[in-house]
C-alpha positions in Angstrom: 23.7 -38.3 -1.0 20.5 -37.5 -2.8 20.6 -34.8 -5.5 19.1 -31.6 -4.3 17.6 -29.9 -7.4 15.6 -26.7 -7.8 12.3 -28.5 -8.2 12.8 -30.3 -4.9 13.7 -27.0 -3.2 10.6 -25.3 -4.7 8.3 -28.1 -3.5 9.6 -27.8 0.0 9.2 -24.0 0.0 5.6 -24.3 -1.2 4.8 -26.8 1.5 6.6 -25.2 4.4 6.6 -21.5 3.6 10.4 -21.4 4.3 12.9 -19.3 2.4 14.9 -20.7 -0.5 18.2 -21.1 1.4 16.5 -22.6 4.5 14.6 -25.1 2.3 17.8 -26.1 0.5 19.7 -26.5 3.8 16.8 -28.6 5.2 17.0 -31.0 2.2 20.8 -31.2 2.5 20.5 -32.0 6.2 17.8 -34.6 5.5 19.5 -36.2 2.5 16.7 -35.2 0.2 13.9 -36.7 2.3 10.9 -34.3 2.0 9.1 -35.3 5.2 12.4 -35.2 7.2 13.2 -31.8 5.8 9.8 -30.5 6.9 10.4 -31.8 10.4 13.9 -30.2 10.4 12.3 -26.9 9.4 9.7 -27.2 12.1 12.4 -28.0 14.7 14.2 -24.9 13.7 11.1 -22.8 13.8 11.3 -22.0 10.1 8.0 -23.4 8.9 5.8 -21.1 10.8 5.0 -18.9 7.8 2.7 -21.5 6.3 0.7 -22.0 9.5 0.2 -18.3 9.9 -0.6 -17.4 6.4 -4.4 -17.7 6.9 -4.5 -15.0 9.6 -5.7 -11.5 8.8 -2.8 -9.0 8.4 -4.6 -5.6 8.5 -2.0 -3.6 10.5 1.6 -2.7 9.5 3.0 0.4 7.8 3.0 2.3 4.6 6.3 3.6 3.2 6.7 6.6 0.9 10.1 7.1 -0.7 11.6 9.2 -3.4 14.7 8.6 -5.4 17.9 10.7 -4.9 17.2 12.6 -8.1 13.7 13.5 -7.0 12.1 12.1 -10.1 10.7 8.8 -9.0 8.6 7.9 -6.0 7.3 4.6 -4.6 4.6 3.6 -2.1 4.6 0.3 -0.4 2.2 -1.2 2.1 3.5 -4.1 4.2 0.9 -5.6 6.5 1.2 -7.4 9.8 -1.4 -8.6 12.3 -0.7 -6.0 15.0 0.7 -2.5 15.4 3.1 -4.0 18.0 4.9 -5.7 15.1 4.7 -2.5 13.0 6.8 -0.8 15.7 9.4 -3.6 15.5 12.8 -2.4 14.2 13.2 -5.6 12.2 9.9 -5.0 10.4 10.7 -1.4 9.8 14.1 -2.2 8.4 12.7 -4.8 6.0 10.0 -2.3 4.8 12.6 0.4 4.2 14.7 -2.1 2.1 11.6 -3.2 0.1 10.4 0.3 -0.5 13.8 1.3 -1.9 13.7 -1.7 -4.1 10.3 -0.6 -5.4 11.9 2.4 -7.0 13.7 0.0 -9.4 10.7 -2.2 -10.4 7.7 -1.5 -12.6 5.7 -0.4 -9.6 3.4 -3.4 -9.3 3.3 -5.5 -6.1 3.7 -8.7 -8.3 7.0 -7.4 -9.7 8.2 -6.3 -6.3 7.4 -9.6 -4.7 9.3 -11.5 -7.4 12.3 -9.1 -7.3 15.6 -10.4 -5.7 15.6 -9.9 -1.9 17.9 -7.2 -0.7 19.8 -9.7 1.4 20.4 -11.9 -1.7 18.5 -14.8 -0.4 15.7 -15.6 -2.9 13.0 -13.1 -3.6 11.2 -10.4 -1.6 8.4 -12.9 -1.1 10.9 -15.3 0.4 12.2 -12.5 2.6 8.7 -11.8 3.9 8.2 -15.5 4.7 11.4 -15.5 6.7 10.1 -12.4 8.6 7.0 -14.3 9.4 9.0 -17.2 10.8 11.3 -14.8 12.8 8.7 -12.4 14.2 5.8 -14.9 14.6 2.9 -13.0 12.8 1.5 -13.3 9.4 2.6 -10.6 7.0 1.9 -9.7 3.4 3.1 -7.3 0.8 -0.3 -5.9 0.0 0.4 -3.3 -2.7 2.9 -1.0 -4.2 2.9 1.8 -6.8 5.5 3.9 -8.6 5.2 7.5 -9.8 7.6 9.3 -12.1 7.6 13.1 -13.0 10.0 16.0 -13.2 9.6 16.4 -9.4 8.1 13.8 -7.1 7.5 14.6 -3.4 6.3 12.4 -0.6 4.3 12.9 2.6 3.8 10.4 5.4 1.2 10.9 8.1 1.2 9.3 11.6 4.9 8.6 11.3 6.2 5.5 13.0 9.7 5.5 11.5 11.5 7.5 8.8 9.3 7.5 5.6 6.9 5.1 7.3 3.5 5.7 8.8 -0.3 5.1 8.5 -0.8 7.2 5.4 1.6 7.7 2.5 1.2 10.1 -0.4 3.2 10.8 -3.6 2.6 13.8 -5.8 4.3 14.3 -9.2 4.6 17.6 -11.0 6.4 19.0 -14.1 7.8 22.5 -14.4 10.9 24.7 -14.1 12.9 25.2 -11.0 12.7 23.4 -7.6 9.1 22.4 -7.1 9.6 20.0 -4.3 8.0 22.2 -1.6 4.8 22.9 -3.6 4.5 19.2 -4.5 4.9 18.2 -0.8 2.2 20.7 0.2 -0.1 19.2 -2.3 0.8 15.8 -1.0 -0.2 17.0 2.5 -3.5 18.3 1.0 -4.2 14.8 -0.5 -3.6 13.1 2.9 -6.2 15.5 4.4 -8.9 15.3 1.7 -8.5 11.9 0.1 -9.5 12.9 -3.5 -10.9 10.3 -5.8 -9.0 11.5 -8.9 -6.5 14.1 -10.0 -8.8 15.7 -12.6 -12.5 15.5 -13.7 -11.4 13.6 -16.8 -9.7 11.0 -14.6 -12.8 10.5 -12.4 -14.5 7.1 -12.5 -17.4 7.6 -14.9 -19.5 5.0 -13.0 -19.1 7.1 -9.9 -20.1 10.2 -11.9 -23.2 8.5 -13.3 -24.3 7.2 -9.8 -23.9 10.8 -8.5 -25.9 12.2 -11.4 -28.7 9.8 -10.9 -29.0 10.7 -7.2 -28.9 14.4 -8.0 -31.5 13.9 -10.7 -33.9 12.2 -8.4 -33.4 15.0 -5.8 -33.9 17.7 -8.3 -37.0 16.1 -9.8 -38.6 16.0 -6.3 -38.4 19.8 -6.3 -41.2 20.0 -8.9 -39.4 22.6 -10.9 -39.3 22.8 -14.8 -37.0 20.5 -16.7 -34.8 23.3 -17.9 -34.3 24.4 -14.3 -33.7 20.9 -13.1 -30.9 20.5 -15.7 -29.1 23.5 -14.4 -29.6 22.3 -10.8 -28.0 19.0 -11.7 -25.0 20.7 -13.4 -24.5 23.0 -10.4 -24.6 20.2 -7.9 -22.2 18.1 -10.1 -19.7 20.9 -10.0 -20.0 21.0 -6.3 -19.4 17.3 -6.2 -16.2 17.7 -8.4 -14.9 20.3 -5.8 -15.3 17.7 -3.1 -13.6 14.7 -4.9 -11.4 16.0 -7.7 -7.9 17.1 -6.5 -7.4 20.1 -8.8 -10.9 21.3 -8.2 -10.7 21.2 -4.4 -10.1 24.3 -2.3 -6.5 24.1 -1.1 -6.5 23.2 2.6 -3.7 25.7 3.4 -5.5 28.5 1.5 -9.2 27.7 0.9 -9.7 30.8 -1.3 -7.6 29.1 -4.0 -8.1 25.8 -5.7 -5.3 23.3 -5.9 -5.2 24.0 -9.7 -4.7 27.7 -9.0 -1.9 27.0 -6.4 -0.1 24.8 -8.9 -0.5 27.3 -11.7 0.9 30.1 -9.7 3.9 28.0 -8.7 4.5 27.1 -12.4 3.8 23.5 -11.7 1.7 21.1 -13.8 0.2 18.1 -12.0 1.3 14.7 -13.4 -0.5 12.6 -10.8 -0.7 11.4 -7.3 -1.0 8.2 -5.3 -2.1 7.6 -1.7 -2.2 4.5 0.5 -4.1 4.4 3.8 -3.0 1.5 5.9 -5.4 -1.4 5.9 -7.9 0.5 3.7 -10.5 -2.0 2.5 -9.3 -4.9 4.7 -11.9 -6.3 7.0 -10.0 -6.9 10.2 -11.0 -9.8 12.4 -12.1 -8.9 15.9 -11.2 -11.4 18.6 -14.0 -12.4 21.0 -12.0 -12.4 24.2 -14.9 -13.6 26.3 -15.6 -16.6 24.0 -11.9 -17.4 24.0 -11.7 -17.5 27.8 -14.9 -19.6 28.0 -13.5 -22.1 25.6 -10.2 -22.3 27.6 -12.2 -23.0 30.8 -13.8 -26.0 29.2 -10.5 -27.5 28.0 
């Protein structure tokens, strides 16, 4: 019998998209013959992942989880091609396992993908490839992030399963006492307003400069003196900050107070926040059903 080494297994995994244990079994069954092993995987329906990997996965779910001690939170976005698969219990169970695992990594999607799979078979990346083969749609671990603070709270919007939905938010605060409720309320606020940054200092300076240039051109068109124009720009920038900076925004549950004021009165200091909106920034392919039917009629 041919020797089945790690390099051979890796080569088959790269070519077929199969999981580590499936690739090893295929090579054993095929006595180390690579082409025969690929045929074995195809016959077993285990090489689908490679064929489907080019299809756009813009649906799926976002999971927001918090550790038992309430000091660490993680966000994970696992994409699939359709919302039908996102409602699949197998998909949701896998996402729950991956999100819990994210609490133990450095928070990057690269580290999470390379982490040992919860079922002990290869890595998380291998686990997702097996899901693709089982469910029949392309999937991808798009992104993950981890947040640590004295208190971390999570909020999920458009819930599809426990801790899973279309929008996930984490908010971390420091302070004395139980601050879970105020942190969760701020997380709900974040989901509603989508702030660009936590504070003015954190705001992308390129964004600020672009806004300043627009405001400057608008103010100059007014024909007012330079000293007045400068004050107009500062005033409009402050209004801009109230729109895009979390602590400067009017709190959605009490617009008479800013988020900063709400946190201050609760004895909480904002550490940071994170938000994932499902499929944000992904250009989803739209099927031309009429063209598809026409092409079938010509076959």
